[in-house]
LOKERO-888339 format. One record per residue (C-alpha): residue in one letter; x, y, z. Coordinates in steps of 0.25 Angstrom, whole numbers, plus 5000, padded with zeros to 4 digits. Example, Ala and Ser with C-alpha at 12.3 -4.5 7.8 and 13.67 -1.06 7.14 Angstrom:
! residues 2
<node A,<5049,4982,5031>>;
<node S,<5055,4996,5029>>;
//
This chain:
! residues 428
<node X,<4498,4984,5862>>;
<node X,<4491,4987,5874>>;
<node X,<4476,4984,5874>>;
<node X,<4465,4993,5880>>;
<node X,<4451,4990,5882>>;
<node X,<4442,5002,5877>>;
<node X,<4431,5000,5887>>;
<node X,<4441,4999,5899>>;
<node X,<4447,5013,5895>>;
<node X,<4442,5026,5901>>;
<node X,<4441,5038,5892>>;
<node X,<4453,5044,5898>>;
<node X,<4461,5031,5895>>;
<node X,<4456,5031,5881>>;
<node X,<4461,5045,5879>>;
<node X,<4475,5042,5885>>;
<node X,<4478,5030,5876>>;
<node X,<4473,5038,5864>>;
<node X,<4484,5048,5867>>;
<node X,<4496,5046,5858>>;
<node X,<4509,5045,5867>>;
<node X,<4518,5057,5864>>;
<node X,<4526,5057,5877>>;
<node X,<4538,5062,5871>>;
<node X,<4532,5074,5864>>;
<node X,<4538,5084,5873>>;
<node X,<4552,5080,5870>>;
<node X,<4549,5079,5855>>;
<node X,<4543,5093,5856>>;
<node X,<4556,5099,5861>>;
<node X,<4564,5092,5851>>;
<node X,<4554,5097,5840>>;
<node X,<4555,5111,5845>>;
<node X,<4570,5111,5844>>;
<node X,<4569,5106,5830>>;
<node X,<4559,5115,5825>>;
<node X,<4566,5127,5831>>;
<node X,<4579,5124,5825>>;
<node X,<4573,5122,5811>>;
<node X,<4566,5135,5812>>;
<node X,<4579,5142,5816>>;
<node X,<4589,5135,5808>>;
<node X,<4581,5130,5796>>;
<node X,<4589,5121,5786>>;
<node X,<4601,5119,5795>>;
<node X,<4592,5113,5806>>;
<node X,<4585,5104,5795>>;
<node X,<4599,5099,5790>>;
<node X,<4604,5096,5804>>;
<node X,<4591,5088,5808>>;
<node X,<4592,5080,5795>>;
<node X,<4606,5076,5800>>;
<node X,<4602,5074,5814>>;
<node X,<4588,5067,5812>>;
<node X,<4590,5060,5798>>;
<node X,<4605,5058,5798>>;
<node X,<4605,5065,5785>>;
<node X,<4615,5076,5780>>;
<node X,<4607,5085,5771>>;
<node X,<4613,5096,5762>>;
<node X,<4599,5100,5757>>;
<node X,<4585,5099,5764>>;
<node X,<4577,5095,5752>>;
<node X,<4576,5086,5739>>;
<node X,<4573,5093,5726>>;
<node X,<4564,5089,5715>>;
<node X,<4575,5082,5707>>;
<node X,<4580,5074,5719>>;
<node X,<4566,5070,5722>>;
<node X,<4564,5065,5708>>;
<node X,<4577,5057,5709>>;
<node X,<4573,5050,5722>>;
<node X,<4559,5047,5717>>;
<node X,<4564,5040,5705>>;
<node X,<4569,5029,5714>>;
<node X,<4555,5025,5719>>;
<node X,<4552,5011,5716>>;
<node X,<4540,5008,5707>>;
<node X,<4531,5001,5718>>;
<node X,<4532,5013,5727>>;
<node X,<4530,5023,5716>>;
<node X,<4517,5016,5712>>;
<node X,<4513,5016,5727>>;
<node X,<4515,5031,5729>>;
<node X,<4508,5034,5716>>;
<node X,<4496,5026,5720>>;
<node X,<4496,5032,5734>>;
<node X,<4498,5046,5728>>;
<node X,<4486,5044,5719>>;
<node X,<4476,5039,5730>>;
<node X,<4481,5050,5740>>;
<node X,<4479,5061,5729>>;
<node X,<4465,5056,5725>>;
<node X,<4460,5056,5740>>;
<node X,<4466,5070,5743>>;
<node X,<4462,5076,5730>>;
<node X,<4447,5073,5733>>;
<node X,<4448,5082,5745>>;
<node X,<4449,5094,5737>>;
<node X,<4435,5101,5739>>;
<node X,<4430,5114,5733>>;
<node X,<4420,5121,5743>>;
<node X,<4408,5129,5738>>;
<node X,<4406,5144,5740>>;
<node X,<4395,5146,5751>>;
<node X,<4385,5157,5751>>;
<node X,<4382,5158,5766>>;
<node X,<4372,5169,5764>>;
<node X,<4368,5177,5752>>;
<node X,<4380,5184,5747>>;
<node X,<4390,5178,5757>>;
<node X,<4399,5168,5750>>;
<node X,<4409,5159,5757>>;
<node X,<4419,5148,5753>>;
<node X,<4432,5141,5756>>;
<node X,<4443,5138,5746>>;
<node X,<4455,5129,5749>>;
<node X,<4470,5134,5747>>;
<node X,<4482,5125,5749>>;
<node X,<4492,5128,5760>>;
<node X,<4503,5134,5752>>;
<node X,<4515,5127,5759>>;
<node X,<4514,5114,5766>>;
<node X,<4525,5105,5772>>;
<node X,<4524,5090,5771>>;
<node X,<4532,5081,5781>>;
<node X,<4535,5067,5776>>;
<node X,<4540,5058,5787>>;
<node X,<4553,5050,5785>>;
<node X,<4557,5044,5798>>;
<node X,<4556,5029,5799>>;
<node X,<4547,5029,5787>>;
<node X,<4547,5038,5775>>;
<node X,<4532,5041,5771>>;
<node X,<4530,5044,5756>>;
<node X,<4515,5042,5759>>;
<node X,<4515,5054,5768>>;
<node X,<4521,5062,5757>>;
<node X,<4509,5059,5748>>;
<node X,<4499,5061,5759>>;
<node X,<4504,5075,5761>>;
<node X,<4509,5079,5748>>;
<node X,<4497,5075,5740>>;
<node X,<4487,5084,5747>>;
<node X,<4497,5095,5747>>;
<node X,<4498,5095,5732>>;
<node X,<4483,5093,5730>>;
<node X,<4481,5105,5739>>;
<node X,<4490,5114,5731>>;
<node X,<4500,5117,5741>>;
<node X,<4510,5126,5735>>;
<node X,<4522,5121,5743>>;
<node X,<4524,5107,5748>>;
<node X,<4536,5106,5757>>;
<node X,<4540,5091,5760>>;
<node X,<4549,5087,5771>>;
<node X,<4554,5073,5774>>;
<node X,<4566,5068,5781>>;
<node X,<4578,5064,5773>>;
<node X,<4582,5049,5771>>;
<node X,<4596,5044,5774>>;
<node X,<4601,5048,5761>>;
<node X,<4596,5063,5763>>;
<node X,<4585,5061,5753>>;
<node X,<4570,5056,5753>>;
<node X,<4566,5043,5748>>;
<node X,<4560,5040,5734>>;
<node X,<4546,5039,5739>>;
<node X,<4545,5053,5745>>;
<node X,<4552,5058,5732>>;
<node X,<4542,5051,5723>>;
<node X,<4530,5057,5732>>;
<node X,<4536,5071,5730>>;
<node X,<4537,5069,5715>>;
<node X,<4522,5064,5715>>;
<node X,<4518,5077,5723>>;
<node X,<4527,5086,5715>>;
<node X,<4535,5090,5727>>;
<node X,<4549,5094,5723>>;
<node X,<4556,5095,5736>>;
<node X,<4557,5086,5749>>;
<node X,<4564,5092,5761>>;
<node X,<4572,5083,5769>>;
<node X,<4568,5086,5783>>;
<node X,<4561,5078,5793>>;
<node X,<4555,5078,5807>>;
<node X,<4552,5090,5815>>;
<node X,<4562,5098,5807>>;
<node X,<4554,5096,5794>>;
<node X,<4542,5102,5801>>;
<node X,<4549,5114,5806>>;
<node X,<4556,5116,5793>>;
<node X,<4542,5117,5786>>;
<node X,<4536,5126,5797>>;
<node X,<4547,5136,5797>>;
<node X,<4554,5134,5784>>;
<node X,<4569,5133,5782>>;
<node X,<4579,5137,5771>>;
<node X,<4575,5124,5763>>;
<node X,<4561,5120,5769>>;
<node X,<4550,5130,5766>>;
<node X,<4540,5134,5777>>;
<node X,<4526,5128,5775>>;
<node X,<4512,5132,5780>>;
<node X,<4508,5118,5784>>;
<node X,<4515,5105,5788>>;
<node X,<4510,5091,5785>>;
<node X,<4515,5077,5788>>;
<node X,<4516,5066,5799>>;
<node X,<4529,5063,5807>>;
<node X,<4534,5059,5820>>;
<node X,<4532,5066,5833>>;
<node X,<4543,5076,5830>>;
<node X,<4536,5080,5817>>;
<node X,<4523,5081,5824>>;
<node X,<4528,5090,5835>>;
<node X,<4535,5099,5825>>;
<node X,<4522,5100,5817>>;
<node X,<4514,5104,5830>>;
<node X,<4526,5113,5834>>;
<node X,<4526,5121,5821>>;
<node X,<4511,5122,5821>>;
<node X,<4511,5130,5834>>;
<node X,<4524,5138,5831>>;
<node X,<4522,5142,5816>>;
<node X,<4511,5145,5806>>;
<node X,<4513,5131,5800>>;
<node X,<4501,5122,5801>>;
<node X,<4502,5106,5802>>;
<node X,<4493,5095,5796>>;
<node X,<4492,5088,5810>>;
<node X,<4500,5083,5822>>;
<node X,<4503,5070,5815>>;
<node X,<4511,5061,5824>>;
<node X,<4514,5046,5825>>;
<node X,<4505,5037,5817>>;
<node X,<4493,5029,5823>>;
<node X,<4482,5020,5819>>;
<node X,<4470,5014,5827>>;
<node X,<4464,5001,5821>>;
<node X,<4450,4998,5826>>;
<node X,<4447,4983,5824>>;
<node X,<4437,4973,5826>>;
<node X,<4435,4958,5823>>;
<node X,<4434,4961,5808>>;
<node X,<4448,4966,5808>>;
<node X,<4459,4959,5802>>;
<node X,<4470,4958,5813>>;
<node X,<4482,4958,5803>>;
<node X,<4476,4970,5796>>;
<node X,<4475,4978,5809>>;
<node X,<4489,4974,5814>>;
<node X,<4495,4979,5801>>;
<node X,<4487,4992,5802>>;
<node X,<4492,4994,5817>>;
<node X,<4507,4991,5813>>;
<node X,<4506,5000,5800>>;
<node X,<4505,5012,5810>>;
<node X,<4514,5006,5820>>;
<node X,<4526,5005,5810>>;
<node X,<4525,5021,5808>>;
<node X,<4532,5023,5821>>;
<node X,<4534,5019,5835>>;
<node X,<4525,5030,5840>>;
<node X,<4514,5026,5831>>;
<node X,<4501,5020,5837>>;
<node X,<4493,5008,5832>>;
<node X,<4480,5007,5840>>;
<node X,<4471,4995,5839>>;
<node X,<4456,4996,5844>>;
<node X,<4449,4982,5843>>;
<node X,<4436,4976,5847>>;
<node X,<4441,4963,5853>>;
<node X,<4453,4957,5859>>;
<node X,<4454,4946,5849>>;
<node X,<4455,4957,5838>>;
<node X,<4466,4964,5846>>;
<node X,<4474,4951,5848>>;
<node X,<4474,4947,5834>>;
<node X,<4479,4961,5829>>;
<node X,<4490,4961,5840>>;
<node X,<4495,4947,5835>>;
<node X,<4495,4953,5821>>;
<node X,<4503,4965,5825>>;
<node X,<4513,4955,5831>>;
<node X,<4514,4947,5819>>;
<node X,<4515,4959,5809>>;
<node X,<4524,4968,5816>>;
<node X,<4536,4958,5815>>;
<node X,<4536,4960,5800>>;
<node X,<4537,4975,5800>>;
<node X,<4550,4982,5797>>;
<node X,<4546,4993,5807>>;
<node X,<4541,4983,5817>>;
<node X,<4549,4990,5828>>;
<node X,<4542,5003,5826>>;
<node X,<4529,4996,5824>>;
<node X,<4531,4988,5837>>;
<node X,<4534,5001,5845>>;
<node X,<4521,5008,5839>>;
<node X,<4513,4995,5843>>;
<node X,<4518,4996,5857>>;
<node X,<4513,5011,5857>>;
<node X,<4499,5006,5853>>;
<node X,<4488,4999,5859>>;
<node X,<4474,4992,5857>>;
<node X,<4460,4995,5862>>;
<node X,<4450,4985,5864>>;
<node X,<4436,4991,5860>>;
<node X,<4422,4984,5862>>;
<node X,<4418,4988,5848>>;
<node X,<4422,4996,5836>>;
<node X,<4414,5008,5840>>;
<node X,<4421,5008,5854>>;
<node X,<4434,5007,5846>>;
<node X,<4430,5019,5838>>;
<node X,<4429,5027,5851>>;
<node X,<4443,5024,5854>>;
<node X,<4448,5027,5840>>;
<node X,<4441,5041,5840>>;
<node X,<4448,5044,5854>>;
<node X,<4462,5039,5848>>;
<node X,<4459,5047,5835>>;
<node X,<4469,5038,5826>>;
<node X,<4477,5043,5814>>;
<node X,<4473,5030,5807>>;
<node X,<4460,5022,5811>>;
<node X,<4458,5009,5805>>;
<node X,<4444,5002,5807>>;
<node X,<4448,4987,5805>>;
<node X,<4434,4982,5805>>;
<node X,<4424,4978,5794>>;
<node X,<4414,4987,5802>>;
<node X,<4421,5000,5800>>;
<node X,<4409,5008,5793>>;
<node X,<4401,5010,5806>>;
<node X,<4414,5015,5813>>;
<node X,<4417,5026,5802>>;
<node X,<4407,5036,5808>>;
<node X,<4413,5034,5822>>;
<node X,<4427,5039,5818>>;
<node X,<4430,5053,5823>>;
<node X,<4445,5053,5825>>;
<node X,<4454,5047,5815>>;
<node X,<4464,5052,5805>>;
<node X,<4461,5041,5794>>;
<node X,<4452,5029,5795>>;
<node X,<4454,5015,5788>>;
<node X,<4442,5007,5787>>;
<node X,<4441,4991,5787>>;
<node X,<4451,4980,5786>>;
<node X,<4457,4983,5773>>;
<node X,<4460,4997,5775>>;
<node X,<4474,4998,5781>>;
<node X,<4479,5012,5786>>;
<node X,<4491,5010,5777>>;
<node X,<4482,5012,5765>>;
<node X,<4479,5026,5770>>;
<node X,<4494,5028,5774>>;
<node X,<4498,5027,5759>>;
<node X,<4488,5026,5748>>;
<node X,<4473,5025,5750>>;
<node X,<4472,5041,5749>>;
<node X,<4469,5046,5762>>;
<node X,<4480,5054,5769>>;
<node X,<4489,5048,5780>>;
<node X,<4493,5061,5787>>;
<node X,<4484,5060,5799>>;
<node X,<4482,5065,5813>>;
<node X,<4488,5057,5824>>;
<node X,<4489,5057,5839>>;
<node X,<4474,5059,5840>>;
<node X,<4473,5072,5831>>;
<node X,<4463,5064,5822>>;
<node X,<4453,5070,5832>>;
<node X,<4455,5084,5826>>;
<node X,<4464,5082,5813>>;
<node X,<4462,5076,5800>>;
<node X,<4472,5069,5791>>;
<node X,<4479,5077,5780>>;
<node X,<4471,5080,5768>>;
<node X,<4470,5090,5756>>;
<node X,<4464,5099,5766>>;
<node X,<4476,5099,5774>>;
<node X,<4484,5107,5763>>;
<node X,<4473,5117,5761>>;
<node X,<4467,5129,5768>>;
<node X,<4453,5133,5767>>;
<node X,<4450,5148,5764>>;
<node X,<4437,5154,5766>>;
<node X,<4431,5164,5756>>;
<node X,<4419,5173,5757>>;
<node X,<4413,5184,5748>>;
<node X,<4401,5193,5752>>;
<node X,<4392,5200,5742>>;
<node X,<4384,5213,5745>>;
<node X,<4372,5204,5748>>;
<node X,<4381,5195,5757>>;
<node X,<4386,5207,5765>>;
<node X,<4372,5212,5767>>;
<node X,<4367,5198,5772>>;
<node X,<4379,5195,5781>>;
<node X,<4383,5209,5786>>;
<node X,<4374,5211,5797>>;
<node X,<4378,5197,5803>>;
<node X,<4392,5201,5803>>;
<node X,<4390,5215,5809>>;
<node X,<4382,5209,5821>>;
<node X,<4392,5198,5824>>;
<node X,<4404,5208,5823>>;
<node X,<4397,5218,5832>>;
<node X,<4394,5207,5842>>;
<node X,<4409,5203,5842>>;
<node X,<4413,5218,5844>>;
<node X,<4420,5218,5831>>;
<node X,<4416,5231,5825>>;
<node X,<4426,5231,5813>>;
<node X,<4420,5218,5809>>;
<node X,<4406,5224,5809>>;
<node X,<4411,5236,5801>>;
<node X,<4417,5228,5790>>;
<node X,<4402,5223,5787>>;
<node X,<4395,5236,5790>>;
<node X,<4404,5245,5781>>;
<node X,<4401,5236,5769>>;
<node X,<4386,5235,5772>>;
<node X,<4385,5251,5772>>;
<node X,<4392,5252,5759>>;
//
């Protein structure tokens, strides 16, 4: 990992190293456009062909029904079943607490305004299934969708080699009350949910992380259709801020936990001394040897770097510029740093709070903004599946109180009909 010294970097150099390297986006974009257009025009036929081409699976049906899901879920081992049950409970508890009823406000006598939440009626959940199948993502997206009250929840995930899904995803579907899983992956899944096919229903908003193809497809359909997306969630990333109170072995494990996601993941270390950096790098070399996905992790680590900061406050300056998906404060002195955090998807405080806990079972959502989008986006929450509709009711007294204000402003803007809508009521 290359080591930079923060004090030796110019503002422009800091901005440059914080840019995520997506040099092949133009070629990916062309391929994604072709996939999306073909799904739009050919529907199921294109999806079946892509399953053969990309997943090496010949499908006769693009979905699993309730009975087949139940049969697959029955094979889940006891330990994994218990772990999913615990994660489900914690995630549900955290997200259920986000349901807030707002009060009606009388802005002036006789003028009453308020907001009410309504679930997005039809949502699509994309559950990745490339180099790793992610039942945790199914819980993170499915639980708030169910809590919000979405009427139709469409779930897409790539087929396994046997043309089915695995027992973990099937069991999550049972927990969530979802009776159909569509065996579609990649950009073609996004296109199918955006446009609808003979088998896959069209949805109003698409959720879920994925590779660059999925990210490009989500951004493309957002600009070309009326379908919304949760966020441009791309390759996973973590930034660990460490000082002398950090445990080098813990920090190394956190960096490698992100690195094993994919070769394009980033694991950034910001530390306050060369001694800390050297000890952590040694631990990375030791731990990576025992990882089943060490080749993937090694490529991601090579795509990452280290920043030497004079102190934790300077480290936070860099972190806010980078705007990480995951921010870990590996220090016993994390409390004073909390008010300094402006840009991060999710934050993990102290030496005993690994990012893995948030990925699976602490309760917070792991579908988070990447690639610097944490400067403007939040992670998925209950609110992500809701719309806020404003209401107002004006009484006779209220119309008298507010009428003249509206008439004056409407006339100032040259909108006579707007003024008349008030005047005609006041006269009567």
